[in-house]
N, C-alpha and C positions, 0 to 999 in steps of 0.2 A: 706761256701766257696765252690765255684765250678770253674772248669777250663773252659775258653772260647776260648783259642787259644794257639798254641804251634808252635815254630819255631826251627828246628834242622839244624845246619850247620856243615858240615865236620865230622859228627859222622857216621861211617860206619854202614849201606850201603848208607847213605844219603849224597848227596852233599849239597843241601839247599832246605828244604821242609817246608811248612806251613800247619798245620792241624787245621781246624776249629772245635770247639766243641760247636757251637751255632746253634740254629734253624733259620728259615727264618725271625723271628722277632727279632733276636739278643739276645735272652735269652739262658742261658746255656742249652745244650741238656742233658737231664737226663740219657740217655742211648746211648752209642756209641759202635758200633761193628767194630773193626779193623780186616778186613778180608784179608787173603792172605796166600800163600803157605809158606813153610819153607824157611828162608833165606831172607825175604823181609824187616826185621827190626821191626817186631811187638814187640818183647821184648825190642829192643832199644828204642821204643817210651815209653813203660812203665818205663824204667830206666830214660829216660829224664824227664818225669813228676815227678817221685819220687825224683829226685835230683835237681829240680828247683822249689821249692815251699816255701811259707812263713815259716821261721824258719829253713829251711834246703836247702841251695843252695851250691853245691860243684862243683869243676872243673870236666869237662868231661874227660873220660879216653883217653889216647893217643893210637894210633895204630901204626903198623909198617910203615904205609904210612904217618902218621902225626908227628912222633917223630922227624923228621929232619926239620920240618917247623919252621918258625919264630913264635914268640909269638902271633902276630896278626892273623896268619892263623890257630891257634889251634882250635879244635872242641869247639863249644859253643851252648848253648840252651837259649831261653827265653820263658817264659810262662806268659800268662795273666790270672789273677785270679779275679773273681767276689767274693768279700768277704762276701756279704750277711749278715747273722747274726753275723759274726765276726766283722763287722764294718758297721752297717746298714746305717749310714749317709754318707758313702763314695759314691760320684756320679759316679766315674769312676773306671776302673780296676786297679789292682796292677800288675805291670810288674816286674817279678823276672828273673834275668839273671845269667848265670854262672859267677863266679868270674873272673874279668879281661876282660869280654866281653863288648864291647861298642854297645849299642842298638840304642841310639839316636844320630843323627849327631850334633845337637846343644850341645855345651859343657856345658852350664849352665843347660839345660834341663836334660842332662845325669847325671850331678852332683846331681841334685835334685832327680832324680830317684834312684840313689845309696843310698842317705841319707834316702829316703823313704823305700827302701828295708832293710837297716840296722835297721830302727825303728821297722818294723814289725818282723824282726828276734828276737828282744827283746820281743815284745808283744806276739809272738807266744809261748813263753816259759811258759806263765801263764795259758792259757786255749784256747780251740778251735783249729781251723785250722786242722781238722782231715783228714789224708791221710792214706790209707792202701793198700798194694799190696800183692797179692798172686802169688808166683812164679810157673812156670810150673814144677819145681822140687819138689813140695810139696808132702808130704807123711805122714803116720801116724804109729808111733811105738806103740807097746803094752806096756803100763806102768801104774802103779797105780796112782791115783790122789794124788798130793802133795799139801797141803794147806800151804800158807804163809800169812804174813800180807798183806791185800789188799792195804794199803796205800803205800807199797813199790813195789807192782807188778801189779796185775790185776786191781786194782782200780785206777791206775795212767796212764795217757797218756803223753808220751814224744814225742813232735813233731820232735826232733832231731834223733829219732831212724832210722837208715838206713834200707833199704829193699834190701836184697841180692836176686838176681834173678837167679843166676847160681851156687849157692853153696848148694848142697843137704843136707849137714850136718847141715845147718841152716834153713832147710825148713820142719822140723818135727813139725807138728801142734797139735799133740795129747795133750801135756801138757797144752798149752795155751788154747786150746778149752775146755778141761775139767775144767780148773780153771775158765774160763769165765762162764760156765754153773753153776758150784758150787757156785761161788760168787753171782750170781743173785738169786739162790734158797735160799741159807743160809741167805744172807743179808735180803731178803724180809721176810723170816720166822721169823728171830730174831726181825725185826722191828714190825711185827704184834703183837708179844708178849711183846714188850717193852712198858714201861710207859712213855718214853721220846721220842715219835715218832716225835715230832715237832723239836727236837734239832739236828736231823741228816738228811742227804739227803733222799729223798723219795725212798727208795730201792724197795718198792712195785711196783713202776713204772718200774724199771729195770726188776724185776721178770716177770711182765706181758709182757713187750716188748720182753724179751728174748724168752719166750714161743711162743708168736705170730710169731716172725720172724723165729725161728727155725722150727716150724711146717709148716709154709708157704712153706718152701723149702723142708724139708725132706718128706713131704707128697707127693711130686712128685714121690717118690719110693714106696709109700704105707705105710711108717712108721710114727709113731707118738712119740713125746717126752712127757714123763710123770714126769720129775723131777729127784730127786736123790734117790738112794737106801738108806734107813735109817741106814743100817748096814755098808756099804762100802763107802757111799757118791758118788758112781759111777753114772754118768748120765744113766738113764734107758729109753728104748724105747720099742715100740711094733711093731711087724712085720705085714705084711698084713694079716697073719693068726692068729694074736693075741698072738704070742709067745713073752715073755719078753726077751729083749736083752740089754746087756750093750753096751756102746759106742764102745768098742773094738770088739764086736761081730757083729756090723753093717756091711753090704756090703760096699765095698770101695767107691762106688759112693755116698752112703748115708752119709758117714763120711765127704766127701768133701762138701756136701750141708749143713750139720750142721755147719761146719767151716765158710762157706760163710755167714751164718747168725749170728753166735755167736760172732765171732771176731769183725766185724764192730759194732755190738750192744754194746759190751763192750767198744770199743774205743770211741764211741759217748757218752756213759754214763760218762766215765772217763774224757773226755774233757769238757763236759757240765753237770757237776754234778747237779742233781735235775731236769734236763730237760728230756722229753720223747725221747728216741733214735728214735722212729718212726717218729718224725717230725724234728729232728736235721739234720743239713747239714754236708756233708763230701764228699770225693772222694774215691772210692774204685776201684782199678784196679785188674783184674783177667787175668793172662796170660794163654793162652790155656784153656779157660773156659770149653771147651767140653771134656777135659781130664777125662777119666774114666766114662763118662756118656753115657748111651745108646741113641739111636737115638730118642726114644720117649721122654726121659727126655730133651734132647737137644732142641727139638721143643717147649717145654713148659717152659724152664728155664727163658727166658728173662722177661716175664710178672710176673713170681713169684719173681724174684729179685726186680723188681720195687714195687711190692705189699708188700714185706717183710719190706723194709726200704724206704719209699717214698721220704725222704729228701736227700737220697744219690744219687750222680752222679756216675753211673756205667760205667766204661770204660773196655771193654772186648776184648781180642784178640782171634782169632780162625782161623782154616783152615777148619772148618766144614761148608759145605753148608747147613746143617740142621739149625745150629744156625743163620747163616747169612740170610737164607731164612725166618726165623721166625720173623725177625726184620722189622720195617718199612723201606722202601727204603731210607728215609731221614736220618735214623740213622746208615747207613752203610758207612764206609770209606774203600775202597779197596786199598791195596798196591801191585803193580806189577812191575816187571822189564820191563823197556822200553829202549831198546838198552843197554847202559852201566850204567844206573842209575835206582833207584826205583822211580816210579811216583805214585801220589795219584789220585784216581778216586772216585767220590762221586755220590750219587743219582742213577739214572738209569744206569749210566756207571759202577757203582760198581758191578752191577749184570751181566754185559756182560763179558764173558771170551774171 
C-alpha cells in the first residue's frame, strides 16, 4: 500500500490544498520531503494521512474558527491509496475520506465509494495496510527491556492504532524499539535451534532484515548493531572507536536512527508474517526527520532510508535545507505562506525562497 494523493479542506492552516505523491509516470513516489518553516502545516499533513487510511478513518478536529460552522463546512480529508500487494488485482486507487465528507458529486458513485471504504476497513483488520508515524515529540527514556508474549504485543500489527503527534507522554520509543530488536534476535535464534522450523513463520528472515535495516541507518553515525547481550538481553552496539554500548548509552541521534529502522521492520513483519520486511510495502511518516541529527547525517539520511526498507514509501517533514537539498528536486514539496493561506510549491519552485 502506498499513498498517491491527499486533499485537505478546512483543516488549519489549509483552506483547500491537494498534495500529489506520484511521479511523472503516475507511480507512487517512494520518497517525499515536505519542506517548510514552522507553522505551515507539516504536522497537519502527517495527521491527515494517518487519520484517513484503510482501516482507520476518523473525523478531523474542529478549531475555534470551524466549531460554529455547519456540518457541511467542517474540516475533511480524502486520500487516494494504491493498494499494491494488499490487493494486487485492483486496477484503480482506493479513496478514503473523513466520516461524513462527500467526495464525489454523483450520489450513486459516492454511495459505492463509501461501501468500498467500509469493506476495506474490515479487510484491514486481518493483515497488511501498514502505516507508521514518528512524532516530532519523540524521545527515549532509560528503562530495562521488558519481554511479553509476542502474539499480544510486538508480534502483532493493529491497523486501528492511532498515532499521536502532539503528546510527548505517548512518544517514548525506548520500550517498543528494544522489544522489536529483542523479538527479532530471540525469535530467529530459537527457530534455528528448533526441530519444527517449518511449522512457524520464518523468523530468521526477520532477524536478518532487522540487522540489515538497523545497521544501514545507525552506520551513518559510525555505530554498528551486534544483537543482544546474553545476560541482560539489552541490544548492544559498537561505537566508531570499538567501544561496546547498550541502546541506552547510544548518542541521541543514533537512537533515533535505530528506531526509524526497527519499528517499521517490526510492523511490516507483523502485518505480513513470513514475508521479508525488506520487500514488503508500507507507508512511514517522520515528522521533523532532521531532529537531533547533525548536518552530515542529514545530508546522507534520505538514501539510507530508501536502502534500509526499499518497499516503504517515506514521507518526511523538515525545515532543514540540508535534508531538502539532498533530495531529488522532484521529491520535494514546499509549503509556504502566500498572503493569508498556505500554498504548495513543487519541483524547482520548491527550491526557491
